[in-house]
N, CA, C and O atoms as a GROMACS GRO file, in nm:
protein
  268
    1MET      N    1  -3.258  10.093   0.367
    1MET     CA    2  -3.156   9.998   0.408
    1MET      C    3  -3.057   9.980   0.292
    1MET      O    4  -3.098   9.969   0.176
    2ALA      N    5  -2.929   9.976   0.323
    2ALA     CA    6  -2.824   9.964   0.222
    2ALA      C    7  -2.821   9.825   0.160
    2ALA      O    8  -2.851   9.725   0.225
    3GLN      N    9  -2.785   9.821   0.032
    3GLN     CA   10  -2.769   9.694  -0.040
    3GLN      C   11  -2.653   9.616   0.021
    3GLN      O   12  -2.547   9.675   0.042
    4PRO      N   13  -2.669   9.487   0.051
    4PRO     CA   14  -2.557   9.407   0.103
    4PRO      C   15  -2.443   9.403   0.001
    4PRO      O   16  -2.466   9.407  -0.120
    5THR      N   17  -2.322   9.396   0.051
    5THR     CA   18  -2.205   9.387  -0.035
    5THR      C   19  -2.127   9.261  -0.001
    5THR      O   20  -2.142   9.203   0.107
    6LEU      N   21  -2.044   9.219  -0.095
    6LEU     CA   22  -1.958   9.104  -0.069
    6LEU      C   23  -1.860   9.138   0.042
    6LEU      O   24  -1.819   9.254   0.054
    7PRO      N   25  -1.823   9.041   0.122
    7PRO     CA   26  -1.725   9.068   0.227
    7PRO      C   27  -1.589   9.102   0.166
    7PRO      O   28  -1.558   9.062   0.054
    8ALA      N   29  -1.511   9.176   0.239
    8ALA     CA   30  -1.375   9.211   0.195
    8ALA      C   31  -1.286   9.088   0.207
    8ALA      O   32  -1.310   8.999   0.289
    9ARG      N   33  -1.182   9.086   0.125
    9ARG     CA   34  -1.083   8.977   0.134
    9ARG      C   35  -1.028   8.976   0.276
    9ARG      O   36  -0.988   9.081   0.329
   10GLY      N   37  -1.024   8.860   0.338
   10GLY     CA   38  -0.972   8.848   0.475
   10GLY      C   39  -1.078   8.864   0.583
   10GLY      O   40  -1.051   8.836   0.700
   11ASP      N   41  -1.198   8.908   0.547
   11ASP     CA   42  -1.307   8.922   0.643
   11ASP      C   43  -1.346   8.782   0.693
   11ASP      O   44  -1.329   8.683   0.622
   12CYS      N   45  -1.398   8.774   0.814
   12CYS     CA   46  -1.434   8.643   0.870
   12CYS      C   47  -1.548   8.576   0.792
   12CYS      O   48  -1.566   8.455   0.805
   13ASN      N   49  -1.624   8.652   0.713
   13ASN     CA   50  -1.733   8.596   0.634
   13ASN      C   51  -1.694   8.567   0.489
   13ASN      O   52  -1.779   8.528   0.408
   14THR      N   53  -1.568   8.586   0.456
   14THR     CA   54  -1.520   8.565   0.320
   14THR      C   55  -1.520   8.416   0.286
   14THR      O   56  -1.470   8.335   0.364
   15PRO      N   57  -1.573   8.379   0.169
   15PRO     CA   58  -1.560   8.240   0.126
   15PRO      C   59  -1.412   8.205   0.110
   15PRO      O   60  -1.333   8.287   0.063
   16THR      N   61  -1.375   8.083   0.148
   16THR     CA   62  -1.235   8.044   0.136
   16THR      C   63  -1.224   7.911   0.064
   16THR      O   64  -1.314   7.826   0.069
   17PHE      N   65  -1.111   7.895  -0.005
   17PHE     CA   66  -1.081   7.769  -0.072
   17PHE      C   67  -0.932   7.744  -0.062
   17PHE      O   68  -0.850   7.831  -0.093
   18ASP      N   69  -0.897   7.624  -0.018
   18ASP     CA   70  -0.758   7.580  -0.008
   18ASP      C   71  -0.737   7.475  -0.116
   18ASP      O   72  -0.793   7.366  -0.108
   19SER      N   73  -0.657   7.508  -0.217
   19SER     CA   74  -0.640   7.418  -0.331
   19SER      C   75  -0.573   7.286  -0.294
   19SER      O   76  -0.572   7.193  -0.374
   20THR      N   77  -0.518   7.276  -0.173
   20THR     CA   78  -0.464   7.147  -0.128
   20THR      C   79  -0.575   7.056  -0.077
   20THR      O   80  -0.551   6.940  -0.044
   21LYS      N   81  -0.698   7.110  -0.071
   21LYS     CA   82  -0.815   7.033  -0.028
   21LYS      C   83  -0.924   7.044  -0.135
   21LYS      O   84  -1.027   7.107  -0.112
   22PRO      N   85  -0.902   6.984  -0.252
   22PRO     CA   86  -0.994   7.004  -0.364
   22PRO      C   87  -1.138   6.959  -0.338
   22PRO      O   88  -1.229   7.006  -0.406
   23ARG      N   89  -1.158   6.869  -0.243
   23ARG     CA   90  -1.296   6.827  -0.212
   23ARG      C   91  -1.379   6.941  -0.156
   23ARG      O   92  -1.502   6.931  -0.154
   24GLU      N   93  -1.316   7.049  -0.112
   24GLU     CA   94  -1.388   7.164  -0.057
   24GLU      C   95  -1.435   7.263  -0.164
   24GLU      O   96  -1.502   7.361  -0.132
   25LEU      N   97  -1.400   7.238  -0.290
   25LEU     CA   98  -1.438   7.330  -0.396
   25LEU      C   99  -1.590   7.349  -0.408
   25LEU      O  100  -1.634   7.463  -0.423
   26PRO      N  101  -1.672   7.243  -0.403
   26PRO     CA  102  -1.818   7.265  -0.409
   26PRO      C  103  -1.868   7.356  -0.296
   26PRO      O  104  -1.959   7.437  -0.317
   27ARG      N  105  -1.810   7.342  -0.178
   27ARG     CA  106  -1.852   7.429  -0.065
   27ARG      C  107  -1.815   7.575  -0.093
   27ARG      O  108  -1.891   7.666  -0.062
   28TYR      N  109  -1.697   7.596  -0.152
   28TYR     CA  110  -1.655   7.732  -0.188
   28TYR      C  111  -1.756   7.795  -0.283
   28TYR      O  112  -1.800   7.909  -0.261
   29PHE      N  113  -1.794   7.721  -0.388
   29PHE     CA  114  -1.891   7.775  -0.483
   29PHE      C  115  -2.028   7.794  -0.421
   29PHE      O  116  -2.099   7.889  -0.455
   30SER      N  117  -2.067   7.706  -0.332
   30SER     CA  118  -2.193   7.722  -0.260
   30SER      C  119  -2.192   7.850  -0.176
   30SER      O  120  -2.290   7.924  -0.174
   31ASP      N  121  -2.081   7.874  -0.106
   31ASP     CA  122  -2.069   7.996  -0.027
   31ASP      C  123  -2.071   8.121  -0.115
   31ASP      O  124  -2.133   8.222  -0.080
   32LEU      N  125  -2.004   8.113  -0.230
   32LEU     CA  126  -2.007   8.225  -0.324
   32LEU      C  127  -2.150   8.252  -0.372
   32LEU      O  128  -2.194   8.367  -0.374
   33GLU      N  129  -2.221   8.146  -0.410
   33GLU     CA  130  -2.359   8.164  -0.457
   33GLU      C  131  -2.448   8.226  -0.350
   33GLU      O  132  -2.535   8.308  -0.382
   34PHE      N  133  -2.428   8.190  -0.224
   34PHE     CA  134  -2.503   8.252  -0.115
   34PHE      C  135  -2.481   8.403  -0.117
   34PHE      O  136  -2.576   8.480  -0.109
   35HIS      N  137  -2.355   8.444  -0.127
   35HIS     CA  138  -2.324   8.588  -0.128
   35HIS      C  139  -2.374   8.656  -0.255
   35HIS      O  140  -2.423   8.768  -0.249
   36PHE      N  141  -2.363   8.588  -0.370
   36PHE     CA  142  -2.413   8.647  -0.495
   36PHE      C  143  -2.563   8.671  -0.486
   36PHE      O  144  -2.612   8.777  -0.528
   37THR      N  145  -2.635   8.576  -0.434
   37THR     CA  146  -2.780   8.591  -0.419
   37THR      C  147  -2.812   8.705  -0.324
   37THR      O  148  -2.898   8.789  -0.352
   38ARG      N  149  -2.744   8.708  -0.213
   38ARG     CA  150  -2.765   8.812  -0.112
   38ARG      C  151  -2.738   8.951  -0.168
   38ARG      O  152  -2.805   9.048  -0.132
   39CYS      N  153  -2.639   8.960  -0.258
   39CYS     CA  154  -2.599   9.089  -0.314
   39CYS      C  155  -2.660   9.114  -0.452
   39CYS      O  156  -2.626   9.212  -0.518
   40THR      N  157  -2.750   9.027  -0.496
   40THR     CA  158  -2.817   9.033  -0.626
   40THR      C  159  -2.719   9.044  -0.743
   40THR      O  160  -2.740   9.123  -0.835
   41ILE      N  161  -2.613   8.965  -0.737
   41ILE     CA  162  -2.516   8.958  -0.847
   41ILE      C  163  -2.559   8.842  -0.935
   41ILE      O  164  -2.560   8.727  -0.892
   42THR      N  165  -2.596   8.873  -1.061
   42THR     CA  166  -2.646   8.771  -1.152
   42THR      C  167  -2.560   8.758  -1.279
   42THR      O  168  -2.570   8.657  -1.349
   43ASP      N  169  -2.480   8.856  -1.310
   43ASP     CA  170  -2.398   8.855  -1.431
   43ASP      C  171  -2.285   8.753  -1.419
   43ASP      O  172  -2.208   8.756  -1.324
   44ALA      N  173  -2.275   8.663  -1.518
   44ALA     CA  174  -2.175   8.555  -1.513
   44ALA      C  175  -2.032   8.608  -1.510
   44ALA      O  176  -1.949   8.555  -1.437
   45ALA      N  177  -2.003   8.711  -1.587
   45ALA     CA  178  -1.867   8.768  -1.590
   45ALA      C  179  -1.831   8.829  -1.454
   45ALA      O  180  -1.718   8.817  -1.408
   46GLU      N  181  -1.927   8.894  -1.392
   46GLU     CA  182  -1.904   8.952  -1.260
   46GLU      C  183  -1.883   8.844  -1.156
   46GLU      O  184  -1.797   8.857  -1.068
   47LYS      N  185  -1.960   8.736  -1.166
   47LYS     CA  186  -1.943   8.623  -1.074
   47LYS      C  187  -1.804   8.563  -1.088
   47LYS      O  188  -1.739   8.533  -0.988
   48LYS      N  189  -1.758   8.545  -1.212
   48LYS     CA  190  -1.625   8.488  -1.236
   48LYS      C  191  -1.518   8.578  -1.175
   48LYS      O  192  -1.423   8.529  -1.113
   49SER      N  193  -1.533   8.707  -1.192
   49SER     CA  194  -1.437   8.802  -1.136
   49SER      C  195  -1.431   8.790  -0.983
   49SER      O  196  -1.323   8.785  -0.924
   50HIS      N  197  -1.547   8.784  -0.921
   50HIS     CA  198  -1.552   8.774  -0.775
   50HIS      C  199  -1.505   8.636  -0.727
   50HIS      O  200  -1.450   8.625  -0.617
   51ALA      N  201  -1.527   8.532  -0.806
   51ALA     CA  202  -1.488   8.397  -0.765
   51ALA      C  203  -1.338   8.386  -0.743
   51ALA      O  204  -1.294   8.311  -0.656
   52THR      N  205  -1.260   8.460  -0.820
   52THR     CA  206  -1.115   8.453  -0.805
   52THR      C  207  -1.061   8.553  -0.702
   52THR      O  208  -0.947   8.541  -0.659
   53ARG      N  209  -1.142   8.647  -0.665
   53ARG     CA  210  -1.100   8.754  -0.575
   53ARG      C  211  -1.058   8.705  -0.435
   53ARG      O  212  -0.976   8.769  -0.369
   54PHE      N  213  -1.115   8.594  -0.391
   54PHE     CA  214  -1.090   8.546  -0.255
   54PHE      C  215  -0.983   8.437  -0.248
   54PHE      O  216  -0.956   8.384  -0.141
   55LEU      N  217  -0.923   8.403  -0.362
   55LEU     CA  218  -0.824   8.295  -0.367
   55LEU      C  219  -0.685   8.346  -0.332
   55LEU      O  220  -0.660   8.466  -0.328
   56SER      N  221  -0.595   8.252  -0.305
   56SER     CA  222  -0.454   8.289  -0.290
   56SER      C  223  -0.406   8.345  -0.423
   56SER      O  224  -0.467   8.320  -0.527
   57VAL      N  225  -0.298   8.420  -0.422
   57VAL     CA  226  -0.245   8.478  -0.546
   57VAL      C  227  -0.212   8.369  -0.647
   57VAL      O  228  -0.243   8.383  -0.765
   58ARG      N  229  -0.151   8.260  -0.601
   58ARG     CA  230  -0.116   8.150  -0.691
   58ARG      C  231  -0.240   8.089  -0.755
   58ARG      O  232  -0.244   8.069  -0.877
   59ASP      N  233  -0.341   8.061  -0.675
   59ASP     CA  234  -0.464   8.004  -0.729
   59ASP      C  235  -0.538   8.104  -0.818
   59ASP      O  236  -0.594   8.066  -0.921
   60GLN      N  237  -0.539   8.230  -0.779
   60GLN     CA  238  -0.604   8.332  -0.860
   60GLN      C  239  -0.539   8.339  -0.999
   60GLN      O  240  -0.610   8.344  -1.099
   61ASP      N  241  -0.407   8.339  -1.005
   61ASP     CA  242  -0.338   8.342  -1.134
   61ASP      C  243  -0.375   8.220  -1.218
   61ASP      O  244  -0.400   8.234  -1.338
   62ALA      N  245  -0.380   8.103  -1.157
   62ALA     CA  246  -0.412   7.981  -1.232
   62ALA      C  247  -0.556   7.985  -1.282
   62ALA      O  248  -0.581   7.951  -1.398
   63TRP      N  249  -0.651   8.024  -1.198
   63TRP     CA  250  -0.791   8.028  -1.239
   63TRP      C  251  -0.814   8.131  -1.348
   63TRP      O  252  -0.889   8.106  -1.443
   64GLU      N  253  -0.750   8.247  -1.336
   64GLU     CA  254  -0.772   8.352  -1.435
   64GLU      C  255  -0.706   8.321  -1.569
   64GLU      O  256  -0.738   8.385  -1.669
   65ALA      N  257  -0.617   8.224  -1.572
   65ALA     CA  258  -0.556   8.183  -1.698
   65ALA      C  259  -0.650   8.092  -1.779
   65ALA      O  260  -0.628   8.070  -1.898
   66LEU      N  261  -0.755   8.041  -1.713
   66LEU     CA  262  -0.854   7.956  -1.780
   66LEU      C  263  -0.947   8.039  -1.866
   66LEU      O  264  -0.976   8.154  -1.833
   67ALA      N  265  -0.994   7.981  -1.973
   67ALA     CA  266  -1.088   8.052  -2.061
   67ALA      C  267  -1.224   8.068  -1.995
   67ALA      O  268  -1.316   8.125  -2.054
   0.00000   0.00000   0.00000
């Protein structure tokens, strides 16, 4: 059986976050952790890279500017 992979950007199973609704941020990270566990992603740098992958371009730029 093939190793599960993260959903593609825009897929119906993709974690989503709308920065105009900041209270939803914990849910976004919870959804990401579900997929990381499912895909056996444990490396912190890889998680950070994937965490920004599903954001809007504006939010992705802002998050990636953080240390």
